[in-house]
C-alpha positions, 0 to 999 in steps of 0.5 A: 630271280632277275630279268633283263630286257633287250630290243632286237631289230631284225633286218633282211640283207641283200642275200635275203638272210635275216640279220639281228641287231641287239640293243641292251637295256632300251628305254622302258617306254620305247614305242613302235614308232620310235623302233620303226624310225630307228630301223628305217635310219639303219636301212637308209644310211647303210651303216652296217656291213653283213656277210650277205651284203647291205641291209635292204629291209627292216623286218621287225622290232621286238622287245625280248625279256629274259628271266634268270633263276639261279640254281642253288646247290 
């Protein structure tokens, strides 16, 4: 059994659609303040293109942990 943690940064674009940026293996002690600050930089600097236009709002940051259990034959 193994587990993997990713950081999902969820934004809203100009078309009102949610856009998720996934960061693999964030540092173990990342804080909400650090996540919020990073998301604000993305919004303010308009550094990603989406099919629905510019990213206009930071919605939510979340840590997602996945546990993998191999199935034995």
